py3Dmol code that shows the C-alpha trace and the ligand (Angstrom):
import py3Dmol

protein = """\
ATOM      1  CA  MET A   1       0.000   0.000   0.000  1.00  0.00           C
ATOM      2  CA  THR A   2       2.874   2.412   0.643  1.00  0.00           C
ATOM      3  CA  ASP A   3       5.268   1.414  -2.152  1.00  0.00           C
ATOM      4  CA  ALA A   4       4.125   4.226  -4.452  1.00  0.00           C
ATOM      5  CA  GLU A   5       4.439   6.809  -1.654  1.00  0.00           C
ATOM      6  CA  MET A   6       7.909   5.521  -0.738  1.00  0.00           C
ATOM      7  CA  LYS A   7       8.974   5.697  -4.384  1.00  0.00           C
ATOM      8  CA  ARG A   8       7.755   9.302  -4.502  1.00  0.00           C
ATOM      9  CA  LEU A   9       9.835  10.114  -1.410  1.00  0.00           C
ATOM     10  CA  VAL A  10      12.966   8.652  -3.045  1.00  0.00           C
ATOM     11  CA  GLU A  11      12.330  10.569  -6.281  1.00  0.00           C
ATOM     12  CA  THR A  12      11.756  13.917  -4.519  1.00  0.00           C
ATOM     13  CA  LEU A  13      14.937  13.372  -2.482  1.00  0.00           C
ATOM     14  CA  LEU A  14      16.939  12.660  -5.638  1.00  0.00           C
ATOM     15  CA  GLU A  15      15.486  15.769  -7.258  1.00  0.00           C
ATOM     16  CA  GLY A  16      16.812  17.717  -4.264  1.00  0.00           C
ATOM     17  CA  ASP A  17      13.303  19.101  -3.689  1.00  0.00           C
ATOM     18  CA  HIS A  18      13.325  19.367   0.082  1.00  0.00           C
ATOM     19  CA  THR A  19       9.815  20.833   0.375  1.00  0.00           C
ATOM     20  CA  ALA A  20       8.285  17.980  -1.636  1.00  0.00           C
ATOM     21  CA  ALA A  21      10.424  15.389   0.199  1.00  0.00           C
ATOM     22  CA  LEU A  22       9.220  16.716   3.546  1.00  0.00           C
ATOM     23  CA  ALA A  23       5.598  16.479   2.373  1.00  0.00           C
ATOM     24  CA  GLU A  24       6.122  12.868   1.255  1.00  0.00           C
ATOM     25  CA  ALA A  25       7.811  11.930   4.551  1.00  0.00           C
ATOM     26  CA  ARG A  26       4.971  13.516   6.522  1.00  0.00           C
ATOM     27  CA  ARG A  27       2.440  11.612   4.412  1.00  0.00           C
ATOM     28  CA  LEU A  28       4.195   8.323   5.240  1.00  0.00           C
ATOM     29  CA  ARG A  29       4.254   9.200   8.959  1.00  0.00           C
ATOM     30  CA  HIS A  30       0.514   9.996   8.874  1.00  0.00           C
ATOM     31  CA  MET A  31      -0.065   6.595   7.296  1.00  0.00           C
ATOM     32  CA  GLY A  32       1.589   5.132  10.400  1.00  0.00           C
ATOM     33  CA  MET A  33       4.973   4.194   8.968  1.00  0.00           C
ATOM     34  CA  ALA A  34       7.799   3.991  11.531  1.00  0.00           C
ATOM     35  CA  PRO A  35      10.686   6.472  11.156  1.00  0.00           C
ATOM     36  CA  GLU A  36      13.191   3.637  10.891  1.00  0.00           C
ATOM     37  CA  ARG A  37      11.438   2.238   7.826  1.00  0.00           C
ATOM     38  CA  ILE A  38      11.381   5.669   6.205  1.00  0.00           C
ATOM     39  CA  VAL A  39      15.131   5.894   6.840  1.00  0.00           C
ATOM     40  CA  THR A  40      15.892   2.404   5.544  1.00  0.00           C
ATOM     41  CA  GLU A  41      13.619   2.249   2.521  1.00  0.00           C
ATOM     42  CA  GLY A  42      13.489   5.956   1.696  1.00  0.00           C
ATOM     43  CA  LEU A  43      16.636   7.837   2.714  1.00  0.00           C
ATOM     44  CA  GLU A  44      19.014   4.887   2.381  1.00  0.00           C
ATOM     45  CA  ALA A  45      17.554   3.945  -0.987  1.00  0.00           C
ATOM     46  CA  ALA A  46      18.024   7.533  -2.197  1.00  0.00           C
ATOM     47  CA  MET A  47      21.612   7.670  -0.864  1.00  0.00           C
ATOM     48  CA  GLN A  48      22.368   4.355  -2.550  1.00  0.00           C
ATOM     49  CA  ARG A  49      21.196   5.716  -5.891  1.00  0.00           C
ATOM     50  CA  LEU A  50      23.279   8.849  -5.321  1.00  0.00           C
ATOM     51  CA  ASP A  51      26.244   6.620  -4.454  1.00  0.00           C
ATOM     52  CA  ASP A  52      25.825   4.780  -7.767  1.00  0.00           C
ATOM     53  CA  LYS A  53      25.838   8.115  -9.598  1.00  0.00           C
ATOM     54  CA  CYS A  54      28.912   9.350  -7.692  1.00  0.00           C
ATOM     55  CA  THR A  55      30.983   6.476  -9.007  1.00  0.00           C
ATOM     56  CA  VAL A  56      30.523   7.657 -12.584  1.00  0.00           C
ATOM     57  CA  GLU A  57      32.047  10.792 -14.058  1.00  0.00           C
ATOM     58  CA  SER A  58      28.911  12.910 -13.755  1.00  0.00           C
ATOM     59  CA  PHE A  59      29.675  13.647 -10.074  1.00  0.00           C
ATOM     60  CA  ASN A  60      27.967  16.972  -9.384  1.00  0.00           C
ATOM     61  CA  LEU A  61      28.642  18.850  -6.147  1.00  0.00           C
ATOM     62  CA  LEU A  62      25.517  21.033  -6.385  1.00  0.00           C
ATOM     63  CA  GLU A  63      23.367  17.948  -6.887  1.00  0.00           C
ATOM     64  CA  ILE A  64      24.938  16.273  -3.839  1.00  0.00           C
ATOM     65  CA  MET A  65      24.345  19.336  -1.705  1.00  0.00           C
ATOM     66  CA  LEU A  66      20.705  19.627  -2.807  1.00  0.00           C
ATOM     67  CA  VAL A  67      20.041  15.940  -2.127  1.00  0.00           C
ATOM     68  CA  GLY A  68      21.892  16.414   1.166  1.00  0.00           C
ATOM     69  CA  ARG A  69      19.659  19.310   2.122  1.00  0.00           C
ATOM     70  CA  ALA A  70      16.529  17.317   1.296  1.00  0.00           C
ATOM     71  CA  VAL A  71      17.740  14.276   3.278  1.00  0.00           C
ATOM     72  CA  SER A  72      18.692  16.532   6.215  1.00  0.00           C
ATOM     73  CA  ALA A  73      15.227  18.136   6.161  1.00  0.00           C
ATOM     74  CA  VAL A  74      13.567  14.707   6.379  1.00  0.00           C
ATOM     75  CA  VAL A  75      15.997  13.529   9.085  1.00  0.00           C
ATOM     76  CA  ASN A  76      15.265  16.675  11.133  1.00  0.00           C
ATOM     77  CA  GLU A  77      11.548  16.014  10.749  1.00  0.00           C
ATOM     78  CA  LEU A  78      11.845  12.370  11.830  1.00  0.00           C
ATOM     79  CA  TYR A  79      14.337  12.995  14.621  1.00  0.00           C
ATOM     80  CA  PRO A  80      13.980  16.518  16.004  1.00  0.00           C
ATOM     81  CA  GLU A  81      17.196  18.198  17.137  1.00  0.00           C
ATOM     82  CA  GLY A  82      18.739  16.785  20.293  1.00  0.00           C
ATOM     83  CA  VAL A  83      16.810  13.535  20.209  1.00  0.00           C
ATOM     84  CA  PRO A  84      19.073  10.571  19.453  1.00  0.00           C
ATOM     85  CA  PRO A  85      17.835   8.589  16.414  1.00  0.00           C
ATOM     86  CA  GLU A  86      17.304   5.422  18.383  1.00  0.00           C
ATOM     87  CA  GLN A  87      18.139   4.351  21.864  1.00  0.00           C
ATOM     88  CA  GLY A  88      21.205   2.164  21.809  1.00  0.00           C
ATOM     89  CA  ARG A  89      22.094   3.042  18.229  1.00  0.00           C
ATOM     90  CA  ASP A  90      25.851   3.362  17.758  1.00  0.00           C
ATOM     91  CA  THR A  91      27.452   6.774  18.103  1.00  0.00           C
ATOM     92  CA  PHE A  92      30.220   8.319  16.009  1.00  0.00           C
ATOM     93  CA  VAL A  93      32.101  11.539  16.640  1.00  0.00           C
ATOM     94  CA  ILE A  94      33.092  13.507  13.524  1.00  0.00           C
ATOM     95  CA  ALA A  95      35.260  16.594  12.918  1.00  0.00           C
ATOM     96  CA  THR A  96      37.507  18.435  10.517  1.00  0.00           C
ATOM     97  CA  LEU A  97      40.710  18.932  12.499  1.00  0.00           C
ATOM     98  CA  GLU A  98      42.525  22.082  13.564  1.00  0.00           C
ATOM     99  CA  GLY A  99      43.892  24.133  10.672  1.00  0.00           C
ATOM    100  CA  ASP A 100      41.334  22.923   8.123  1.00  0.00           C
ATOM    101  CA  VAL A 101      38.089  24.829   7.480  1.00  0.00           C
ATOM    102  CA  HIS A 102      36.620  22.642   4.721  1.00  0.00           C
ATOM    103  CA  ASP A 103      33.442  21.016   5.939  1.00  0.00           C
ATOM    104  CA  LEU A 104      31.215  20.155   2.950  1.00  0.00           C
ATOM    105  CA  GLY A 105      32.488  16.565   2.751  1.00  0.00           C
ATOM    106  CA  LYS A 106      32.287  16.111   6.513  1.00  0.00           C
ATOM    107  CA  ASN A 107      28.681  17.277   6.453  1.00  0.00           C
ATOM    108  CA  ILE A 108      27.851  14.804   3.709  1.00  0.00           C
ATOM    109  CA  ALA A 109      29.529  11.941   5.615  1.00  0.00           C
ATOM    110  CA  LYS A 110      27.552  12.927   8.732  1.00  0.00           C
ATOM    111  CA  MET A 111      24.309  13.112   6.790  1.00  0.00           C
ATOM    112  CA  VAL A 112      24.814   9.695   5.194  1.00  0.00           C
ATOM    113  CA  LEU A 113      25.332   8.165   8.649  1.00  0.00           C
ATOM    114  CA  ILE A 114      22.328   9.970  10.146  1.00  0.00           C
ATOM    115  CA  GLY A 115      20.296   8.782   7.172  1.00  0.00           C
ATOM    116  CA  LYS A 116      21.262   5.255   8.134  1.00  0.00           C
ATOM    117  CA  GLY A 117      19.959   5.855  11.666  1.00  0.00           C
ATOM    118  CA  TYR A 118      23.266   6.343  13.480  1.00  0.00           C
ATOM    119  CA  ARG A 119      23.850   9.009  16.097  1.00  0.00           C
ATOM    120  CA  VAL A 120      26.566  11.431  14.969  1.00  0.00           C
ATOM    121  CA  VAL A 121      28.147  14.043  17.224  1.00  0.00           C
ATOM    122  CA  ASP A 122      29.511  16.803  14.966  1.00  0.00           C
ATOM    123  CA  LEU A 123      32.362  18.876  16.395  1.00  0.00           C
ATOM    124  CA  GLY A 124      32.532  21.099  13.334  1.00  0.00           C
ATOM    125  CA  LYS A 125      35.702  22.283  11.615  1.00  0.00           C
ATOM    126  CA  ASP A 126      39.093  23.532  12.872  1.00  0.00           C
ATOM    127  CA  CYS A 127      38.670  21.143  15.819  1.00  0.00           C
ATOM    128  CA  PRO A 128      41.602  20.448  18.201  1.00  0.00           C
ATOM    129  CA  VAL A 129      42.517  16.766  18.637  1.00  0.00           C
ATOM    130  CA  GLU A 130      41.958  17.073  22.389  1.00  0.00           C
ATOM    131  CA  THR A 131      38.343  18.232  21.867  1.00  0.00           C
ATOM    132  CA  LEU A 132      37.779  15.235  19.603  1.00  0.00           C
ATOM    133  CA  VAL A 133      39.171  12.783  22.159  1.00  0.00           C
ATOM    134  CA  ASN A 134      37.155  14.382  24.994  1.00  0.00           C
ATOM    135  CA  ALA A 135      33.966  13.986  22.956  1.00  0.00           C
ATOM    136  CA  ALA A 136      34.792  10.385  22.014  1.00  0.00           C
ATOM    137  CA  GLU A 137      35.104   9.537  25.708  1.00  0.00           C
ATOM    138  CA  ARG A 138      32.036  11.511  26.823  1.00  0.00           C
ATOM    139  CA  GLU A 139      29.771  10.180  24.074  1.00  0.00           C
ATOM    140  CA  HIS A 140      30.987   6.552  24.268  1.00  0.00           C
ATOM    141  CA  ALA A 141      31.797   6.713  20.586  1.00  0.00           C
ATOM    142  CA  HIS A 142      32.090   3.525  18.565  1.00  0.00           C
ATOM    143  CA  ALA A 143      34.438   5.268  16.140  1.00  0.00           C
ATOM    144  CA  VAL A 144      36.058   8.637  15.590  1.00  0.00           C
ATOM    145  CA  LEU A 145      35.750  10.124  12.087  1.00  0.00           C
ATOM    146  CA  VAL A 146      38.062  12.770  10.704  1.00  0.00           C
ATOM    147  CA  SER A 147      37.750  14.716   7.474  1.00  0.00           C
ATOM    148  CA  GLY A 148      40.733  16.435   5.848  1.00  0.00           C
ATOM    149  CA  LEU A 149      40.927  18.483   2.642  1.00  0.00           C
ATOM    150  CA  ILE A 150      44.335  20.134   2.966  1.00  0.00           C
ATOM    151  CA  THR A 151      47.680  18.370   3.182  1.00  0.00           C
ATOM    152  CA  PRO A 152      48.943  20.444   6.169  1.00  0.00           C
ATOM    153  CA  VAL A 153      46.251  18.877   8.385  1.00  0.00           C
ATOM    154  CA  ILE A 154      47.829  15.405   8.074  1.00  0.00           C
ATOM    155  CA  PRO A 155      50.078  15.807  11.179  1.00  0.00           C
ATOM    156  CA  GLN A 156      46.897  16.481  13.227  1.00  0.00           C
ATOM    157  CA  VAL A 157      45.273  13.341  11.853  1.00  0.00           C
ATOM    158  CA  ARG A 158      48.325  11.297  12.836  1.00  0.00           C
ATOM    159  CA  LYS A 159      47.942  12.502  16.457  1.00  0.00           C
ATOM    160  CA  VAL A 160      44.428  11.092  16.947  1.00  0.00           C
ATOM    161  CA  ARG A 161      45.375   7.433  17.487  1.00  0.00           C
ATOM    162  CA  PRO A 162      48.063   8.090  20.167  1.00  0.00           C
ATOM    163  CA  ALA A 163      45.796  10.655  21.885  1.00  0.00           C
ATOM    164  CA  LEU A 164      42.997   8.054  22.144  1.00  0.00           C
ATOM    165  CA  ASP A 165      45.431   5.367  23.346  1.00  0.00           C
ATOM    166  CA  LYS A 166      46.810   7.702  26.007  1.00  0.00           C
ATOM    167  CA  ARG A 167      43.257   8.211  27.341  1.00  0.00           C
ATOM    168  CA  GLY A 168      42.663   4.438  27.504  1.00  0.00           C
ATOM    169  CA  LEU A 169      40.418   4.533  24.429  1.00  0.00           C
ATOM    170  CA  GLY A 170      42.502   2.180  22.308  1.00  0.00           C
ATOM    171  CA  GLY A 171      39.395   0.200  21.267  1.00  0.00           C
ATOM    172  CA  ILE A 172      37.894   3.134  19.362  1.00  0.00           C
ATOM    173  CA  ARG A 173      38.493   2.910  15.613  1.00  0.00           C
ATOM    174  CA  VAL A 174      39.635   5.953  13.653  1.00  0.00           C
ATOM    175  CA  VAL A 175      38.264   6.490  10.137  1.00  0.00           C
ATOM    176  CA  ALA A 176      39.630   9.191   7.834  1.00  0.00           C
ATOM    177  CA  GLY A 177      38.093  10.709   4.707  1.00  0.00           C
ATOM    178  CA  GLY A 178      38.280  13.750   2.476  1.00  0.00           C
ATOM    179  CA  ALA A 179      40.285  14.610  -0.622  1.00  0.00           C
ATOM    180  CA  ALA A 180      43.669  15.198   1.083  1.00  0.00           C
ATOM    181  CA  LEU A 181      43.473  12.098   3.274  1.00  0.00           C
ATOM    182  CA  LYS A 182      42.265   9.572   0.738  1.00  0.00           C
ATOM    183  CA  GLN A 183      45.501  10.004  -1.185  1.00  0.00           C
ATOM    184  CA  SER A 184      47.314   8.460   1.805  1.00  0.00           C
ATOM    185  CA  SER A 185      47.263   4.986   3.306  1.00  0.00           C
ATOM    186  CA  ALA A 186      45.824   4.063   6.700  1.00  0.00           C
ATOM    187  CA  GLU A 187      49.380   3.326   7.879  1.00  0.00           C
ATOM    188  CA  ALA A 188      50.688   6.729   6.804  1.00  0.00           C
ATOM    189  CA  LEU A 189      47.791   8.492   8.543  1.00  0.00           C
ATOM    190  CA  ASN A 190      47.952   6.252  11.624  1.00  0.00           C
ATOM    191  CA  VAL A 191      44.242   5.396  11.331  1.00  0.00           C
ATOM    192  CA  ASP A 192      42.229   2.193  10.929  1.00  0.00           C
ATOM    193  CA  TYR A 193      40.561   2.983   7.620  1.00  0.00           C
ATOM    194  CA  VAL A 194      40.674   5.585   4.876  1.00  0.00           C
ATOM    195  CA  ALA A 195      37.305   6.034   3.157  1.00  0.00           C
ATOM    196  CA  GLU A 196      37.156   6.724  -0.565  1.00  0.00           C
ATOM    197  CA  THR A 197      33.696   8.319  -0.226  1.00  0.00           C
ATOM    198  CA  ALA A 198      31.113   8.980   2.488  1.00  0.00           C
ATOM    199  CA  PHE A 199      29.293   5.841   1.359  1.00  0.00           C
ATOM    200  CA  ASP A 200      32.435   3.719   1.453  1.00  0.00           C
ATOM    201  CA  GLY A 201      33.035   4.983   5.028  1.00  0.00           C
ATOM    202  CA  ALA A 202      29.440   4.178   5.986  1.00  0.00           C
ATOM    203  CA  ARG A 203      29.813   0.634   4.628  1.00  0.00           C
ATOM    204  CA  TYR A 204      32.995   0.156   6.701  1.00  0.00           C
ATOM    205  CA  LEU A 205      31.167   1.437   9.813  1.00  0.00           C
ATOM    206  CA  ASP A 206      28.168  -0.840   9.125  1.00  0.00           C
ATOM    207  CA  ARG A 207      30.547  -3.809   9.104  1.00  0.00           C
ATOM    208  CA  LEU A 208      32.245  -2.539  12.268  1.00  0.00           C
ATOM    209  CA  VAL A 209      29.018  -2.217  14.276  1.00  0.00           C
ATOM    210  CA  ARG A 210      27.868  -5.634  13.034  1.00  0.00           C
ATOM    211  CA  GLY A 211      31.094  -7.017  14.537  1.00  0.00           C
ATOM    212  CA  GLU A 212      32.347  -8.298  11.172  1.00  0.00           C
ATOM    213  CA  ILE A 213      35.679  -6.449  11.418  1.00  0.00           C
TER     214      ILE A 213
END
"""
ligand_1 = """\
91
B12
C 35.192 24.357 -1.562
C 36.673 24.547 -1.301
C 37.051 25.502 -0.356
C 36.045 26.282 0.449
C 35.562 25.386 1.615
C 34.088 25.625 1.948
C 33.603 24.614 2.959
N 32.673 25.065 3.786
O 34.002 23.465 3.015
C 36.924 27.466 0.930
C 36.759 28.558 -0.104
C 36.633 28.005 2.313
C 38.326 26.885 0.802
C 39.434 27.399 1.479
C 40.730 26.943 1.275
N 41.140 26.009 0.412
Co 39.917 24.874 -0.545
N 38.935 23.892 -1.767
C 37.650 23.755 -1.977
C 37.412 22.784 -3.141
C 37.121 23.619 -4.396
C 36.282 21.795 -2.982
C 36.334 20.961 -1.692
C 35.004 20.231 -1.507
O 34.132 20.666 -0.767
N 34.822 19.111 -2.237
C 33.577 18.385 -2.269
C 33.434 17.423 -1.118
C 32.036 16.829 -1.140
O 34.387 16.414 -1.284
P 35.167 15.730 -0.077
O 35.418 16.699 1.006
O 36.290 14.952 -0.624
O 34.087 14.746 0.546
C 33.681 13.509 -0.024
C 34.514 12.334 0.446
O 35.894 12.623 0.491
C 33.892 11.980 1.760
N 34.461 12.485 3.007
C 34.935 13.697 3.313
N 35.310 13.726 4.591
C 35.057 12.531 5.124
C 35.247 12.026 6.402
C 34.908 10.709 6.666
C 35.103 10.167 8.030
C 34.347 9.906 5.653
C 33.959 8.518 5.946
C 34.166 10.389 4.373
C 34.514 11.705 4.124
O 32.557 12.435 1.699
C 32.315 13.261 0.555
C 31.339 12.541 -0.385
O 31.774 11.257 -0.663
C 38.800 22.054 -3.211
C 39.199 21.571 -4.599
C 38.812 20.152 -4.866
N 38.708 19.834 -6.116
O 38.650 19.360 -3.943
C 39.756 23.092 -2.647
C 41.019 22.638 -1.929
C 40.688 21.502 -0.997
N 41.373 23.830 -1.155
C 42.655 23.999 -1.104
C 43.262 25.090 -0.423
C 44.779 25.210 -0.581
C 42.513 26.001 0.322
C 43.038 27.180 1.104
C 44.333 26.937 1.881
C 43.165 28.333 0.093
C 43.899 29.554 0.607
N 45.038 29.757 0.032
O 43.389 30.229 1.480
C 41.862 27.487 2.058
C 41.940 26.601 3.307
C 42.023 27.301 4.531
C 42.081 26.286 5.653
N 42.853 26.587 6.635
O 41.421 25.247 5.610
C 43.442 22.941 -1.834
C 44.107 21.936 -0.883
C 45.465 21.500 -1.397
C 46.124 20.591 -0.426
N 46.182 19.318 -0.771
O 46.556 20.977 0.620
C 42.336 22.375 -2.782
C 42.508 20.904 -3.177
C 42.337 23.270 -4.057
C 43.603 23.137 -4.854
N 43.597 22.308 -5.890
O 44.589 23.735 -4.546
N 38.354 25.857 -0.032
"""
view = py3Dmol.view(width=600, height=400)
view.addModel(protein, "pdb")
view.setStyle({"model": 0}, {"cartoon": {"style": "trace"}})
view.addModel(ligand_1, "xyz")
view.setStyle({"model": 1}, {"stick": {}})
view.zoomTo()
view.show()
């Protein structure tokens, strides 16, 4: 009964039409559909289709940002600010580290994870390593995610692992992403994984929380 409505939600998301996407999401909620199902079958399906497009040469930043805005609008509707997506759902802490002010990619990575129902604590850009480690401890983070677009931020990225270890948080995985970091290896950056895209990072984190890695 709701397949057609769900398809309409996915299409409006992919068109980047946030007003229409919000209307479709509200319609599904009024029909009694649980937020989790809207996330899984609506937002995730839309992000998967965007992921497929991003692997071909027609990668379009404006399109990504518009889809991102529409997905964020629906996420904010389903999970109002300050309310964790789901009790017990895994938490990640994300930041662009000190010295780097690029945050578009970080915001996309965050949005993809929120769309999948994870709880993401966003420390913004130009974030000191110590602030990141404090938040990882406070929020009981499952993983720490760092985004880096400029080469000079690499020394900061390399400091995250030892800073976590020093605080007794050696079990927390570190995932790096962003144009400057994905040109390096995990070993060179002193992290557990370097994501090629936000979706690649999300797939790694899915496997991590399922205990497969
Ligand atoms: C937009 C932009 C800016 C904007 C940033 C706006 C913002 N709010 O982010 C502004 C104008 C502020 C800016 C400033 C500067 N910029 Co600039 N900027 C860019 C530009 C054009 C696009 C970057 C971008 O947003 N890409 C799109 C996003 C979506 O891609 P992405 O971040 O890689 O994210 C994807 C994945 O990597 C992944 N991802 C990203 N992070 C993470 C994290 C995790 C955990 C995961 C899983 C995934 C993930 O998710 C995304 C989707 O898959 C690039 C050029 C380029 N072609 O990249 C230069 C570029 C990054 N900038 C550059 C430079 C040099 C600067 C400046 C130093 C310029 C200057 N002289 O002042 C300053 C930086 C100041 C500072 N201290 O940071 C250089 C960096 C060179 C280098 N290797 O060091 C670049 C490459 C341009 C160039 N060719 O010289 N910049």
